[in-house]
N, C-alpha and C positions, 0 to 999 in steps of 0.2 A: 417768436415770431410768426406772426399769423399771414398769410395769404389771403384773398379770395379775390371768386370768381363767380363766373356763372355757368353754363353748362360749356365747358372747354373741350371734354370729350367728345361730345356729340356735335360740336363742331366744326373743332378744328383740333388733333392732339398734339399738333405742334405749338397749340397754345400754350401747352402745359410744360412747354421746357423751360421760359423763364422763371413760373414759380418754384418748380424743383430745383433752379439754379440758384434762384435765393432763399430758400430754403437748406441748403447742401446737400440736399440728397441727390445732385446733378452733378459730376465730376466731369464730365466730357463736354467739349466742345458743341457748337449748336449743330456745324456740320455733321460730325459724328453721330446725335440724336436722329440729326434729320435723314441720316442714312439707314439706323437702324428700324427706325420706326417708319419709316414713308417708301413708297415703289414710287421709283423715278422713270419718268420716259415723255412721250412727246417731242419737242423740237431740241437738238441737242441733249436726252435726258437730263433736264434740266426743270421739267415739271412736274408736280407729286401727282400721279396718275390713281391715287390709294395708297391704303394702309396697312401695313402688316405687325405684328408681335405687339397688337393691341390687348392682348389679356395681359402680358407682362404689365404693362402701364399702368392697366388697372390693377391687377394685385401691387403693384407699388403704391401707388394711392389709396388704396385703402386702408392701409396702417397710419397715413397721416392725413386724410381728407375725412371731413363731416358734411356730409352733403343733406340739406332738409330743402325741402318743396315748397312752392308760394302757399299752395293751400295749407299745409303743414303749419305755415309761421303767421301767415297775416289772413287778416278777418276782412277779405275785400267783396263788395258788392257784385252782382254777377253782370257781366258784361253786355252792353248796351249796344247795338249795332244800328246804325243809322243810313239811310242811304243820302247822298246829295247831288244833284245834280247839278253840274256847270256848265255856262255857254263856253265855247269854245272860238277861239280867236280864229278867222281865215285860214291864216298859215299851218295852225293845227287841226283844222280838218283838210289840209292837203295832205298832212302826213298820214 
């Protein structure tokens, strides 16, 4: 089985749970996974304030992950940046 994703560890380590679960590498429920890898806080302690044990998660993925950078796999032209100006409506100008 193959599971593909973009940059999950950099974006949000919780996004890795479904991939690990589907591939059979994660045996715990999402709640346990979240408690192990997240620092909880905020209102009622339900908000993710940060992450912990990321070295364990990264080590677990090193054995099963194949990482490729866009620049190494795709032959893309250089980005072209172009500024475009648009008129605003009176309501937009007020805001």
